[in-house]
C-alpha positions in Angstrom: 72.8 63.8 27.0 76.2 64.3 25.3 77.0 60.7 25.9 73.7 59.6 24.5 74.2 61.8 21.5 77.7 60.3 21.0 76.3 56.7 21.3 73.5 57.6 18.9 76.1 59.1 16.4 78.2 56.0 16.6 75.2 53.7 16.1 74.2 55.8 13.1 77.7 55.6 11.7 77.8 51.8 12.1 74.4 51.5 10.6 75.4 53.5 7.6 78.6 51.5 7.2 76.7 48.3 7.5 74.2 49.4 4.8 77.1 50.3 2.4 78.9 47.0 3.3 75.7 45.1 2.5 75.5 46.9 -0.8 79.1 45.9 -1.7 78.5 42.3 -0.5 75.4 41.9 -2.6 77.1 43.1 -5.7 79.9 40.5 -5.2 77.4 37.7 -4.4 75.2 38.5 -7.4 78.0 38.4 -9.9 79.6 35.2 -8.5 76.2 33.6 -8.4 75.8 34.2 -12.1 79.0 32.1 -12.7 77.6 29.3 -10.6 74.4 29.3 -12.6 76.4 29.2 -15.8 78.4 26.2 -14.6 75.3 24.4 -13.4 73.5 25.1 -16.7 76.3 23.6 -18.8 76.6 20.6 -16.4 72.9 19.9 -16.7 73.0 19.9 -20.5 76.1 17.6 -20.6 74.5 15.2 -18.1 71.7 14.7 -20.5 74.0 14.2 -23.5 77.5 13.1 -22.5 78.5 12.2 -26.1 78.6 15.8 -27.3 80.7 17.4 -30.1 82.8 20.6 -29.7 80.4 22.5 -31.9 77.4 21.4 -29.8 79.3 22.2 -26.6 80.1 25.7 -28.0 76.4 26.3 -28.8 75.4 25.3 -25.3 78.0 27.4 -23.6 77.3 30.4 -25.8 73.6 30.2 -25.0 74.0 29.8 -21.3 76.8 32.5 -21.1 74.6 35.0 -23.0 71.7 34.3 -20.7 73.8 34.3 -17.5 75.6 37.7 -17.9 73.6 40.9 -17.7 74.6 44.3 -19.1 75.7 45.7 -15.7 77.8 42.7 -14.7 81.5 43.5 -14.2 82.8 39.9 -14.2 84.5 38.9 -17.6 83.9 35.3 -18.5 87.1 34.1 -20.2 86.2 30.5 -21.0 83.9 27.6 -20.2 85.5 24.2 -20.3 84.5 20.6 -19.8 86.8 17.7 -18.9 85.3 14.2 -19.3 87.4 11.8 -17.2 89.2 14.9 -15.8 90.9 15.6 -19.2 89.9 18.8 -20.9 88.1 18.0 -24.2 85.8 21.0 -24.8 86.4 24.7 -24.4 84.4 27.8 -25.3 85.4 30.1 -26.9 87.7 27.7 -28.8 90.2 30.5 -29.7 92.5 31.4 -28.0 91.6 28.8 -25.3 92.3 25.7 -27.4 95.7 25.4 -25.9 94.1 23.9 -22.7 92.5 21.0 -24.7 94.2 17.8 -23.6 95.2 19.0 -20.1 94.8 16.3 -17.5 93.8 17.7 -14.1 95.5 14.8 -12.4 98.8 16.2 -13.6 98.1 19.7 -12.3 98.8 19.6 -8.5 97.5 23.2 -8.1 94.1 22.5 -9.6 93.5 18.7 -9.0 92.4 19.2 -5.3 89.6 21.6 -6.3 88.6 19.2 -9.1 88.3 16.4 -6.6 86.3 18.7 -4.2 83.9 19.5 -7.0 83.5 15.7 -7.9 82.8 14.9 -4.2 80.3 17.7 -3.4 78.4 17.6 -6.7 77.7 21.3 -6.1 79.4 24.3 -7.6 82.6 25.3 -5.8 84.7 28.4 -6.3 88.5 28.7 -6.4 90.3 32.0 -6.1 91.0 34.7 -6.6 94.0 33.4 -8.5 96.5 34.9 -10.9 95.3 34.0 -14.4 97.5 33.0 -17.3 95.5 35.5 -19.4 96.5 38.2 -17.0 94.9 39.8 -14.0 93.1 38.2 -11.1 90.2 35.8 -11.5 88.1 33.0 -10.0 87.2 29.5 -11.3 83.8 27.9 -10.6 83.7 24.1 -11.0 80.9 21.6 -10.8 80.8 17.8 -11.3 78.9 16.2 -14.2 77.1 12.8 -13.6 75.5 10.9 -16.5 71.8 11.5 -16.2 70.9 8.0 -17.3 73.5 5.9 -15.5 74.3 8.2 -12.6 78.0 7.5 -13.2 80.6 10.3 -12.9 81.4 11.8 -16.3 83.7 14.7 -15.5 83.8 18.3 -14.5 82.7 21.7 -15.9 84.9 24.8 -15.2 84.0 28.5 -15.7 87.0 30.9 -15.6 86.3 34.6 -15.1 88.4 37.7 -14.6 87.3 39.7 -11.5 89.6 42.7 -11.6 86.9 45.1 -12.9 84.4 43.8 -10.4 86.7 44.3 -7.5 87.9 47.7 -8.8 84.2 48.8 -9.1 83.6 47.6 -5.5 86.6 49.6 -4.4 85.4 52.6 -6.3 82.0 52.4 -4.5 83.7 52.0 -1.2 85.9 55.1 -2.0 82.7 57.1 -2.8 81.2 56.0 0.4 84.4 56.9 2.3 85.1 53.4 3.5 88.1 51.2 4.1 87.3 47.6 3.6 88.8 44.1 3.3 87.4 40.8 2.1 88.8 37.6 3.6 88.0 33.9 2.8 87.3 31.3 5.4 88.7 28.4 3.3 92.0 30.1 2.9 94.9 29.6 5.3 94.7 32.1 8.2 91.7 33.8 6.6 94.0 35.3 3.9 93.1 38.6 2.4 91.1 38.4 -0.8 90.8 42.1 -1.6 91.0 45.5 0.0 93.0 47.0 2.8 95.0 44.9 5.3 92.8 43.9 8.3 95.0 45.5 10.9 94.3 48.9 9.4 90.5 48.5 9.8 89.8 49.0 13.5 86.5 47.8 14.9 85.1 47.3 11.5 81.5 46.2 10.6 81.6 42.6 9.3 79.2 41.2 6.7 79.1 37.6 5.5 79.3 36.9 1.8 77.9 33.7 0.4 80.2 33.2 -2.6 79.1 29.9 -4.3 80.2 27.3 -1.8 82.5 29.6 0.3 81.6 32.1 3.0 83.8 35.2 2.8 83.7 38.1 5.2 83.6 41.8 4.3 84.9 44.1 7.0 84.4 47.9 6.5 85.0 51.0 8.5 85.0 54.8 7.8 88.2 56.2 6.4 87.9 59.1 8.9 87.3 56.7 11.8 84.3 56.3 14.1 82.9 59.4 15.9 85.0 60.2 19.0 82.9 63.0 20.4 79.3 64.3 20.2 78.3 67.1 17.8 76.5 70.2 18.8 72.9 69.8 20.0 71.5 71.3 16.8 73.0 68.5 14.8 70.7 66.0 16.6 67.9 67.2 14.3 70.0 66.7 11.3 70.7 63.1 12.5 67.0 62.4 12.5 66.9 63.6 8.9 69.9 61.4 8.1 68.1 58.4 9.7 65.1 59.0 7.4 67.5 59.0 4.4 69.2 55.9 5.6 65.9 54.1 5.8 65.2 55.2 2.3 68.6 53.9 1.2 67.8 50.6 2.9 64.6 50.5 1.0 66.5 51.1 -2.3 69.0 48.4 -1.4 66.2 45.9 -0.6 64.4 46.8 -3.8 67.6 46.2 -5.8 68.1 42.9 -3.9 64.6 41.7 -4.8 65.0 42.9 -8.3 68.2 40.9 -8.6 66.4 37.9 -7.1 63.7 38.2 -9.7 66.3 38.4 -12.5 68.0 35.2 -11.1 64.7 33.4 -11.0 64.0 34.4 -14.6 67.5 33.2 -15.6 66.9 29.9 -13.9 63.6 29.4 -15.6 65.3 30.2 -19.0 68.0 27.6 -18.2 65.3 25.0 -17.3 63.3 25.7 -20.5 66.5 25.1 -22.5 66.6 21.5 -21.3 65.2 19.2 -24.1 63.9 16.6 -21.7 61.1 17.1 -19.1 62.2 18.8 -15.9 60.3 19.7 -12.8 61.0 20.8 -9.2 58.9 20.0 -6.1 59.5 21.7 -2.7 60.3 20.1 0.6 56.6 19.7 1.2 56.2 17.9 -2.1 54.4 20.8 -3.8 54.9 21.8 -7.4 57.3 24.7 -7.9 58.1 24.9 -11.6 58.8 22.9 -14.7 59.8 23.4 -18.3 57.3 23.2 -21.2 58.5 19.8 -22.3 57.5 18.3 -18.9 53.9 19.6 -19.3 53.8 18.5 -22.9 54.4 14.9 -21.8 51.5 15.0 -19.4 48.8 16.9 -21.3 46.0 15.5 -19.2 47.6 16.6 -15.9 49.1 19.9 -17.1 46.2 21.9 -15.8 47.1 20.9 -12.2 50.8 21.9 -12.6 50.6 25.2 -10.8 52.8 26.3 -7.9 51.6 24.9 -4.6 49.8 21.9 -6.0 50.8 18.7 -4.1 52.5 15.9 -6.2 49.9 13.4 -5.1 47.1 15.5 -6.4 48.7 15.9 -9.8 49.3 12.1 -10.1 45.8 11.3 -8.9 44.3 13.7 -11.5 46.4 12.0 -14.2 45.2 8.5 -13.1 41.5 9.6 -13.0 41.9 11.0 -16.6 43.6 7.9 -18.1 47.1 9.5 -18.4 49.0 6.4 -17.4 48.5 3.2 -19.5 49.4 0.7 -16.8 47.0 2.4 -14.3 43.9 1.8 -16.5 41.7 -0.8 -14.7 44.1 -0.8 -11.7 43.9 2.8 -10.6 44.2 2.6 -6.8 47.0 0.0 -6.7 49.0 1.8 -9.4 48.6 5.1 -7.5 49.8 3.7 -4.2 52.8 2.0 -5.9 53.7 5.3 -7.7 53.6 7.3 -4.5 55.7 4.6 -2.7 58.4 4.9 -5.4 58.3 8.7 -5.2 58.7 8.7 -1.5 61.6 6.2 -1.4 63.2 7.2 -4.8 64.0 3.7 -5.8 66.1 4.5 -8.9 64.8 5.1 -12.4 61.6 3.5 -13.8 59.8 3.2 -17.1 56.4 4.8 -17.5 53.9 4.0 -20.3 51.5 6.9 -21.3 48.1 6.5 -22.8 49.2 8.4 -26.0 51.7 5.6 -26.8 54.8 7.3 -25.4 57.3 5.7 -23.1 59.2 7.9 -20.5 62.2 7.2 -18.3 61.4 8.6 -14.9 64.3 9.8 -12.7 63.9 11.6 -9.4 66.4 12.9 -6.9 66.1 14.4 -3.4 68.1 17.6 -2.8 69.8 18.6 0.4 66.9 21.0 1.3 64.3 18.3 1.0 63.0 19.4 -2.4 62.8 16.9 -5.3 63.8 17.3 -8.9 62.4 15.0 -11.6 63.6 14.3 -15.2 61.4 12.7 -17.9 63.2 11.3 -21.0 61.2 10.2 -24.0 62.5 6.7 -24.8 59.6 5.7 -27.1 61.9 4.9 -30.1 64.3 3.0 -27.9 61.5 0.8 -26.4 60.1 0.1 -29.9 63.5 -0.7 -31.2 64.1 -3.1 -28.3 60.8 -4.8 -28.8 61.6 -5.2 -32.5 65.0 -6.6 -31.7 63.6 -9.1 -29.1 61.0 -10.3 -31.6 63.7 -10.7 -34.3 65.9 -12.5 -31.9 63.1 -14.8 -30.9 62.3 -15.5 -34.5 65.9 -16.3 -35.1 66.0 -18.7 -32.2 62.9 -20.5 -33.4 64.3 -20.7 -37.0 67.6 -22.1 -35.8 65.8 -24.7 -33.6 63.7 -25.8 -36.5 66.6 -25.7 -38.9 68.8 -27.8 -36.6 66.1 -30.5 -36.4 65.8 -30.4 -40.2 69.5 -30.7 -40.6 70.1 -33.3 -37.9 67.6 -35.8 -39.3 69.1 -36.2 -42.8 72.7 -35.9 -41.4 71.9 -38.8 -38.9 70.5 -40.9 -41.8 73.5 -40.0 -43.9 76.0 -40.9 -41.2 74.1 -44.1 -40.4 74.2 -45.4 -44.0 77.8 -44.3 -44.3 78.7 -46.8 -41.7 77.7 -49.6 -44.1 79.9 -48.1 -46.8 82.9 -48.1 -44.4 82.7 -52.0 -44.5 81.5 -53.0 -48.1 82.1 -56.7 -47.3 79.1 -56.6 -45.0 76.8 -56.3 -48.1 75.1 -59.6 -49.2 76.0 -58.9 -52.8 79.7 -58.7 -52.1 80.1 -62.5 -52.1 78.6 -62.7 -55.6 81.2 -60.1 -56.7 83.9 -62.2 -55.2 82.8 -65.3 -57.2 82.7 -63.4 -60.5 85.6 -61.0 -60.1 89.2 -61.0 -59.2 90.1 -60.8 -55.5 92.9 -58.2 -56.3 90.4 -55.9 -58.2 87.9 -56.2 -55.4 90.5 -55.3 -52.8 91.3 -52.0 -54.5 87.5 -51.4 -55.0 86.9 -51.9 -51.3 89.7 -49.5 -50.4 88.3 -46.8 -52.6 84.8 -47.2 -51.1 86.2 -47.1 -47.6 88.4 -44.1 -48.3 85.4 -42.2 -49.8 83.1 -43.2 -47.0 85.7 -42.0 -44.5 85.7 -38.6 -46.1 81.9 -38.5 -46.2 81.8 -39.4 -42.5 84.3 -36.8 -41.5 82.5 -34.1 -43.5 79.2 -35.2 -42.0 80.5 -35.1 -38.5 82.1 -31.7 -39.1 78.8 -30.4 -40.4 77.0 -31.8 -37.4 79.5 -30.1 -35.1 79.0 -26.9 -37.0 75.2 -27.1 -36.4 76.0 -27.6 -32.7 78.2 -24.6 -32.5 75.6 -22.4 -34.3 73.1 -23.5 -31.7 75.5 -22.7 -28.9 75.9 -19.1 -30.3 72.1 -18.8 -30.6 71.8 -20.0 -27.0 74.3 -17.4 -25.8 72.4 -14.6 -27.7 69.0 -15.7 -26.4 70.1 -16.2 -22.8 70.4 -13.3 -20.4 73.7 -12.1 -18.9 74.7 -13.1 -15.4 72.6 -11.3 -12.9 75.8 -9.9 -11.3 79.5 -10.7 -11.3 80.6 -12.4 -8.0 83.8 -13.3 -6.3 84.9 -16.8 -7.3 88.1 -18.9 -6.9 90.5 -19.3 -9.8 90.3 -23.1 -9.4 86.7 -22.9 -10.6 87.9 -21.5 -13.9 90.8 -23.9 -14.2 88.7 -27.0 -13.5 88.0 -27.8 -17.2 91.8 -27.8 -17.9 92.4 -30.2 -15.0 89.5 -32.5 -15.9 90.7 -32.7 -19.6 94.0 -34.1 -18.4 96.1 -31.0 -19.4 98.6 -29.6 -16.9 99.6 -26.0 -16.3 102.9 -24.9 -17.8 105.9 -25.6 -15.5 107.4 -24.0 -13.5 104.2 -22.3 -12.3 104.6 -19.1 -10.3 104.5 -19.6 -6.6 101.7 -17.0 -6.4 99.3 -19.5 -8.0 100.6 -22.7 -6.4 97.1 -22.9 -4.8 94.6 -21.5 -7.3 91.7 -21.8 -4.7 93.4 -19.0 -2.7 93.2 -16.5 -5.6 89.9 -14.7 -6.0 88.6 -13.1 -9.2 85.5 -11.2 -10.2 83.4 -13.0 -12.8 80.7 -15.5 -13.6 81.9 -19.1 -12.9 79.5 -20.8 -15.3 80.3 -18.6 -18.3 84.1 -18.7 -17.8 84.1 -22.5 -17.4 82.1 -22.8 -20.6 84.6 -20.5 -22.3 87.6 -22.6 -21.2 85.8 -25.7 -22.5 85.2 -24.0 -25.9 88.9 -23.2 -26.1 89.8 -26.9 -25.4 87.3 -27.9 -28.1 89.0 -25.6 -30.5 92.3 -27.3 -29.7 91.0 -30.8 -30.3 89.0 -29.9 -33.5 91.6 -27.6 -35.2 94.7 -29.8 -34.7 95.4 -33.5 -35.5 97.9 -34.1 -32.7 97.9 -30.8 -30.7 100.7 -29.8 -28.3 98.9 -27.6 -25.7 100.5 -25.6 -22.9 98.5 -23.5 -20.5 100.3 -20.7 -18.7 98.7 -18.8 -15.8 100.2 -15.5 -14.5 98.7 -13.8 -11.4 99.3 -10.1 -11.2 98.2 -7.7 -8.4 95.1 -6.5 -10.4 94.5 -9.4 -12.9 95.0 -13.0 -13.7 95.9 -14.1 -17.3 95.4 -17.6 -18.8 97.4 -18.1 -22.0 96.7 -21.2 -24.1 99.5 -21.9 -26.7 98.7 -24.7 -29.1 100.8 -25.9 -32.0 100.9 -28.9 -34.4 99.4 -29.9 -37.7 96.1 -28.2 -38.4 93.2 -30.2 -39.8 92.5 -27.3 -42.2 94.9 -24.5 -42.9 93.1 -21.2 -42.3 94.0 -17.6 -43.1 97.0 -16.7 -40.8 98.5 -13.5 -39.7 95.9 -11.4 -37.9 95.9 -10.3 -34.3 92.3 -10.8 -33.2 90.4 -9.8 -30.0 86.7 -9.4 -29.0 83.5 -9.5 -31.1 83.0 -10.7 -34.7 84.8 -8.1 -36.7 87.9 -8.9 -38.7 91.3 -7.3 -39.5 92.6 -6.9 -35.9 89.3 -6.0 -34.1 87.5 -9.3 -33.4 87.4 -13.0 -34.1 86.7 -13.8 -37.7 84.7 -17.0 -38.2 87.0 -18.1 -41.0 90.2 -17.3 -39.0 89.5 -18.9 -35.6 86.5 -21.3 -35.9 83.2 -21.1 -34.1 84.6 -22.5 -30.8 86.7 -19.4 -30.3 83.8 -17.1 -31.3 81.7 -18.9 -28.6 84.6 -18.5 -26.1 85.0 -14.8 -26.9 81.3 -14.1 -26.1 81.3 -16.2 -22.9 84.5 -14.5 -21.6 83.1 -11.0 -22.1 79.8 -12.1 -20.5 81.7 -13.6 -17.6 83.5 -10.4 -16.8 86.9 -10.9 -18.6 88.6 -9.9 -21.9 89.5 -12.3 -24.7 92.4 -12.1 -27.2 93.3 -14.5 -30.0 96.5 -14.4 -32.1 97.4 -16.5 -35.1 101.2 -16.6 -34.4 102.0 -18.6 -37.6 100.6 -21.4 -39.8 101.1 -24.0 -37.0 100.5 -22.0 -33.8 97.5 -20.4 -32.0 97.7 -18.2 -28.9 94.5 -17.6 -26.9 94.6 -15.2 -23.9 91.9 -14.8 -21.3 92.4 -11.9 -18.8 90.4 -11.8 -15.6 90.0 -9.1 -13.0 91.5 -10.0 -9.6 89.8 -9.0 -6.4 91.4 -6.1 -4.6 91.6 -7.5 -1.1 93.4 -4.5 0.3 90.7 -2.2 -1.1 88.0 -4.4 0.4 89.7 -4.3 3.8 90.2 -0.5 3.7 86.5 0.0 2.8 85.5 -2.3 5.6 87.7 -0.4 8.1 
C-alpha cells in the first residue's frame, strides 16, 4: 500500500508539473505565434502591392502590429522591416530604426542563411533568441514575399521583438509553481539552451514540445524540491484525492484559456484577411468554404448567399452559373462549369474571369501544404478596358499607316518616274528644236542645270520613299506580337547578315569566337537578324563611303557585337549624345533626329529579341552601335541536369 501511495504521489507530482509546463509552453507559443501572424500579414499586403512607399508601408505595419499585439502580451515588437531584393528599404517605426535602411543581407553572414531559409520555405521562420543591438535578448521572425500577380520572388519581411520580459514572466510563473525548467531548441547545435536552468540540473524532468513558428523547442520542468522519495502518511491519501480534483479544475482552466487564445487568434486572422483590399477566400482540404473577406463576397453578389462555412466549392460555382454570375457561362453553362472545375482541381495558373455586371477579375488559386486552397480575386476592369482601347487605337494606327503608305507611294512613284525623263533632257522631242534655234553652249549649261536639279529631286524622293518604308517597319513591329519564348540559338545565326553583306569581323578575332556556331545565346533569331540588317542599312544610308568594323567579344555571361562606322555622312545630325533603348532623348533612348529610323527599328528588335541596345555618337564622323546578348550558362544547365 505504501508503494502504491508513493507511485500515486509521484504520478500526481508529474501530472502537476506537466500541467504547469503546458501552461508555460502555451504562453510562449501564443506570443511567438502573434509575431508570425504579423509577419504574414505584412507579407500578404506587400505581395499585392510591391511598389509601396515608406508611408504606405508604415501604415500597413502600424495597423497589423496594433491588431497583432494584445494587452497582456509580454513580447516587445521593436521594428518591422521589408527588404526587396534582400536590401532593407522599409522599416517601421522609422525612428530610430532608419539606420538599417540600405543594409544588404547578402553582406551579413550572420543573417543571410536565415534569409535564404525564409525565401526557400515561403513560410514564417524564427531566428533566436539572439543578442539585439537595441539591448537585451530577442527573436526575429522572417517570411518571404512573392509578387501576387507574377509569382516572382520580391524580398523578405522581418519582425524583430525583444523577449526578455516574456521569458522573465515565464520564469516568474515557474518560480511561483516551484519549478526548475529549461527550454532547448532542436535547430541549434547540440540542442543548445534557450532559457532556464542548465539541463544537467533538472533530473528526470517532464518534457513538453513547443511549436515556435517553424521550430520545435522542448521545455523540460521538474520540482525545485525534487520528486517524492517516500510515501506520506495514510491520512494524506484523502488530501491527494482533493488535490486531484483541483488539478482537474486547473486543467479545465488551462484548456479554457487555450480555446480563448485560439478564438482570439482566429479573430485576428479574420481582421487581417478583411484588411486585404482584393478578394480573398480559403477552402479546406475537402474543398469546402471556410472564410473570406467582404471584398470577395462583394465581387460575387449572386453567389454570396452560398458562401457559408462547409459549403462545397462546386456548389457555390454551380449556384453562380445558374444565376448568371459569369458572363462567359451564359448559354454554355455545363461546359463552362466543367472547365472551371478542371482549372480549380489542377490549379493551372491565373485566369481572367468576366462577370455579368461588367467587371473583370484576375483569378489566382494556390494549394497549401495541408491540402486547403486559397484564392485571390483582383479587380482588373480598368486594366482590361485600357488594354482594349489601346488595341483599338493601335489597330486604327496600323490601318491609317497602311492607307497613308499607299497614298504616298502612288504620287512618289509617279514623281520618280517622270523625274527619270528630266535626268536626260535630250530625250524630249522638243530638244532638237531648241538646238536649231539656240546656242549649243547655252543648251549644254541648261541641260546640266536640269540634270542636277532632277538628281536632287530623285534623291529626295527616294529618301522620302525609304522613310515611308521605315515607318511601316516600325508599325509592323508595334502591331506584331513578341516572340512566344526566347530559345537557345547559335551566334552564327545572328552574324549571318554581316557575312552575307560582305563585311568581315574585326581582326584579330578572339579565339573564343573562332567558330561562332559553337557559342550559344538566349534570344529570338528572327528579331536579332532583322536588327543586324537594320544596323547595316543605317551604315549604307547614313554614310557616303562608310568604313565599317564589326567587333565581337564573347564573355562568360554575354556576347557583345560592336559596330563602329566612320566616314562622310550624307546629312550631318546633332552629335554628342550617348543613347540607349527606347525613343526618349538626352541619354535615355534613340532620338529619331539623332540616329535615324533604322537604329530606332534595330533598338526595338534587339529588345524584343532578348538583348540590349546602345548607340553612341562618338563625333561628327563616327557612330558606335553596341548589341549585348545573354550567353547560355552551360555549367548551370549541366548542374541542374545533374
